[in-house]
N, C-alpha and C positions, 0 to 999 in steps of 0.2 A: 262462519257465523252460527251462533245457537239460538236457538230460539225456546222461548216457556209460551205456555199457556194461562189466561188469567182466571179467575174463577167466572165472570161475564162472557167468555169466549173470545175475548181480545188476544192477538199474539202479540207477545212483547219479543224485541230481537237485541240482542246483547252481542258486542263484538268478542272476539275470541283475544283480544290483546288484555281483556280484564281480568282479574282474577274473580274466582268463584263466591267467595266470600263476599267483596264488596256488591256486585250485583244480585245475589241473593238476598241481603238487606234491602236492595232498593226495591226489589220485586215485589219483597213483603210490602213494602209502604204503595206501591200502586196496587195490589190488591185492596187497601182498605182506603184509599183515596179515590181511586177511577170510578167504580161505581158511584160514589158518591157526587164527583163531579159527572156524571152522565143522567143520575137521578135527577141533580137540580138546575141542569142545562144550563151550566155553566159557560161560557164563550172560549176557555182557555183549550189550548190545541194541546196533544199529550206530546210529550218531548219523545217520545217512542216513535221510530217509523215504521210502519205495517211493512212485514217481507216483499209483499207483493209490489211496495211503492218504494224499496231501498234501492237506490244508485250505488256506484262506485266512487264515485268526484262530488265535491261541493257544487259544483255547475249544472248536476243533473237531475231533474226531481222526479218524481211519479205524478203519473196524469190522474185529474179529477181532484186535486187539492186545491185550497182556495190561495189568490194570489193577496190577499188582504192580511194586514199585519205583519209582525217582525217574524223573519225565516228562523225555522228551527234550527239551529247546528251542533255538532258535535266538533269540540276543539281538541286541540293537543298544545302541548309545549313544546317548543323546538331544542332537542338537546343535541351536542357536541359527540361524535362517533364515527365510525369508520365500517366502510361496507367490507372489507377483508379481513377485521379482526387480526390476531397475531400468526406469524409466520414460525413454523418449529420445526427444526432440524437436529440432526445428530452428527457428532463430532468426535475427535481422540484430542485430547491434549497434549502439548508439545513445547518446547523451549521455544523462545524465539529467536535465539541464537544459539546452535548446537555445531559443534566442528568435531572433526576428526584428527586426534594427532596422529600425524605418521611418521616416519623414520625417513630421513632425507639422503641416509647412507643406509650400508649394510652391515651387519655386525651383530654380535652376541649380545643380549642385555645382562647387564650385569647389577644393574638394582633398578628396583619401582617403588616409589616413596608413597602413592597413592593408590587407596582400592577404590571399588565400586560404592558410592554415597559420600566419600571424601568431599568437603570442600576445599577448593584451592584458590589459590590467589594467582593474579596475573603475572606472569613473569618465574614462577617457581618453575624449579627442578623437579619433573614428576619421573624421570628415568632416564639411567646413562646408559650407554650403549659402550661395548669393548673398542677403544678409538686408538690401538695400537697400528693398522694399518694409517691412519690417518695421519696419526705421528710421523709415520716414515715418510708419508709425503711430504709434510712441511721441511722435514731435516733435507730433503732433496732438493725442494723448490728453492731452499736457503743456500745450498751448495751450488746450483746453479746460479744464483742471483751474484753469489762472490766471484764466480768464474766470469760470467758477463762484464762487473765492475772491473775486473784484472785486463781483462779484453779492451776495455775502453781505456784504462790508464795507458796500455802497450801503444794503443792506438796515438794518443796524445803524445805520447815520448815520442813515436816515429814523425809527428807532424813537425815536432823540434827540430828533429834532425834535418827534415827537409828544408825548411826553413833558413838552418844554417848553411847548408848546401846551396842553396839560393843566392844567399848573401855573397858566399866564396864565390860562384860563378859570374855574380854581377861586377865583384873586385878583378877579377881576371879579365872579362869584356872591357871593362873600362881601361885597364892596362894595355889591352891587344889594340884598342882603337886609338891609344895616343901613340903607341910604337907605330901601328900603320901609317897614320897620318904621318910623323916625323920621317918614315923612310919614304913615304909617296914624296915629299919635298925634295928630299936629298938625291933620289932617282931622279927626279924632273930636271936637277942642277946640275945633272951629271956625275954627281958625287959617289953615284952608288947604283948597283946594275937594277935593271927594271924586275928582274926574276925576286932580287931581295925584298922590294916594296910589296911584289905581288905574294909571296910567302907571308908577309907580315899582316896584309889584309886578308887573305884566309885564315890565319890564326885570328884574327877580329871575326870574322863569320862564324867560325867555331865555336868560339863562347860564346857570342848569340845564342847559337842554337843549344850550348848546355847550358845557358841562364832560361831557357824555355823548357827545356826536359826538367831542371831542377823544379821548375814554378809549377808544372802539371804534375810532380809528384807531392806537393805539397796539397795541392786541389784533392789528389786522390786519398791521400792518408785523413785530410779533414772530413771526406765524404765517408770512409770508412770508420773513423770516428764517430761521426754522428749516428752511423748505422749500430756501432754498439753503443750508443747512448739508449737509441729507441728499445734494443733487445733487454736493455736494463728496466726499463719502463714495463717492457711484455714481462718479464720475469718478477717484477713486482708485482704485480696482478695475479701471477701463479702462485706466488706465496701467498698472498693475501686469500686467494680462494681455497688452497691447501688448509690454510689457517681456518676457514670458514667451514670447511669439510669435519676439520677436527672438532668445532665448537657443536656441530650438528649430533656429534655422539651424547649430549645433552639436551634431553627434551624437556621445553619450557611451556609453561602454560600460555595459548594466547588471549585467555580471558580469564576473568572472576566467576567461579560457577560450580558447579557439582561435578564428579565423575559419573559417568551414565554407563559404561560398559568397561570390562578391561581382558579382551579377546587373548593376550599374550600373559607368560609369567617368566620370571626370573631364571636365566639359563638358554632360553629360546634364542634362536637366531632367524632374524629379519631380514626380509630384503628391504631395498631402498622401497618405499612408499606403501609398505606396510602397515595397516592401525595395530598401534599400541594402545591409545586409550580414546574414551571418547566422550565427549566432554559438552555440558548444557549450562546454559543462564537460566536458572528456576526462576529468577527476581519476579518476573514478566513469562506468560506463557500465551501460548497461540492456538487455538482451534479453528481448522478450517473444515467449512461445512459446502456441501454439493448443492446449489439453487437452481431451481428451477427456471428456464430461461421466462418462463409466464410472470416469476414474481421478482426478477432480477431487478425490473424497473421501479420496484419500490424501495430498495435499498440505495445506499449513498454512504461514499468514504466517511469516517467521523461520527455515523450514526451509531448511537445507543443500543446495546444490546443484551440481554439477560442471560445468564449460564448457569445450568444446575447440575449437579456433581453426582451421580449415582454413589460414589465412593464415600462423599459426605453429606449425607441427606440432611443431618441436621445443621448444616452450614448455612442453608437459606442459599439464595441467589448471590449470584456473583456479578455487578453490571461491570460490563468493558464496553468496547467501541468497534466498529467496523475499519481495520487498519488498511486491508487490501482487497481489490475487487478483480479477479482476473478476467480478463478480456475477452479471452477466447475460452469457446464452450465446446465441451467434449462432442464429437462429429455423432456419435451413436446415440448417449443418452441426453445430450443437450443440457446438460447440467453445467454450472460456473462454478468455480470454487471462489468460495470468500471467505476470507481470514478474520476472523475476530481475536483481538489482544484482551487479558484479561490480568489484574494484579494477583500476585501470590504472596500476599501480606503476612499470611502464618507463616509461611515457608514449606506447609504441610503438601500441597498439591504436587504432584510427581507426574512424569511424563506418561503418556500412555491411556491416560484412564477417560473413560465414555464420559462425554457432556452433550449435555440436551441445551441448544441454542435457540432463542427466542428474539425474533425481530418485533418492533411494531411496525403496522402496515404502512405507515406514513409518517412523515416528521411533524405533521400537525394534523390536529381531528377538525373535520368540518361539520356541518349540520346534516343531520340526514331524516330525511321526512316519509311517510308513506307514497307510494306515487298515486294514490288515490286522490291525494291533497294539490297536484298539479293540474293546472287547467292552461288552455292554448286562449291569448289575449288577441285584441282585435289586430295587432298587427303581427300576429303568429309567434310571438314571443312567449316562453313558458312564465306563468304566473301563480301567485301562490296569495288565498285571502287571506289576509290577518284582521283580528278583532283589535278595534279602537275604542275605548269608552268602556263605562261598566253600567250596570242594570238596564234600563230603559233607554240609555245613551249609548248603547253598545251598536257598533255599525260594523260593517264587511268593507275592507280597502284591497282593492287589487292591488298586487305589488309584483313587478315583474323580476324574476332571478334570474341567476346563472347556475346551469346545470351541470353536476359533474358524471360520475360512474353511476351507473344502473345494476341493479339487480332484480329479481323476480318480483320484489314488491317494495322496494324502498329506493330511494333517489339521495344524491350529495347536493348538498344544495352549495355553489362556491360563494356566493355574492347575493344580497337582496335580502335574506331572512338571518337572522343572530339567535345565539342562544338565546333560551330563555323567554323569548316572542310566543305569544298565544297564535296557531294560526287554525284553521278550518280544515276538518278532515274531511265532513259531509253534512249534507244540508238538505231538507225535504223537498226545494225545488230550486230554478237557478238562481244564481248569485249575480249582481250587478254591483259594482263599486258604489260606497255609499249607502247601500240598502241595510234597515234597521235589522238587527238579527238579536234571539236569544239564546242562549245556552241551553243546550240538552242535559238534565242531569247524569248522562254520560259522558260530559266533558272533565276534561282534566282541569281540576283546581286551578286558576290563575295567581 
């Protein structure tokens, strides 16, 4: 609070929120008018509140003042804002998609068609390895496949032979059974000895055993043929794998983007898994910043962000949005990674640039008022006095409000007071709802 002393000895209080020029003009007015008012015995009450009587809230007045007439009040206009302001962090640009093109086979590099900074298309051949070893593997697999097919064909022939042996054995069995039956009848009639009949029956039994053996041979050879067919399928897979290994000699781009680095050169021998090129999609960039655990509650996925690049100071701020918030904080620093994506419309922004990221403190602004404007209502609820009417019809009306965050001297109003509404900041004595008021010249214009 700043105080000025007038020519007649009265002190005038001016709030620290006003500008010196504005209140200098009003102070000059007071120096001219107040002596005249005091001399004339006029009944008007000065809108300025003596320092000995000033209080911090609208409902607290000074002692010794008259309760007759309208209450002199200082008003302000409700404005939307935020207690936290903006959150600013620094990070580094990187492609949203970045891959390392690695060799999947060992070999010598015989060709490189791309260098650092070159644009590449998806599926383009960027490097070639010496594929002689892989070609030999393909030939060997093909030869083995041919051998498996020959083996299968031989097994099928043996099955046919076994089936023919079964047919012949069955014919022999049928004839032996007929002979044994006929000789048994003759032996029973006494025309033939029992020994001859028994020999015929034994021959029939042997023929029966021969049929069973031939049938077993057919079953065994069929199983062998099935195994040979399975080996053909396995060998076909081996051939496909060896051809794939040969295809790995050509390294193709998995994305459309830019070559970021090339750690090898033509003639180098690389092992399987070695990085040949690093590629990135720079059409969209990502900036990851480390956010304090105290501020993370103010951020959400999809929230807008502004990014400023030191490398391009004349480009202005680039608008992006929060793409990802990592839910796990660092146990030591208590920081959480937050990733922001920004477009690279000009194509000039590269990877690894310093970026300054600003987040709005919240998705929506709320009404913010001085803490001195709050009163406690009869029911214990937070209350703000608003001004209704104009001139002599102006009166103070108590309104219950819902309070949000607070800091030292400001409070967020979640509901009950709208932007651009006039509310009372101070008064020269306690207020009651419906009480007539008059505006101090220190009040903001409505």
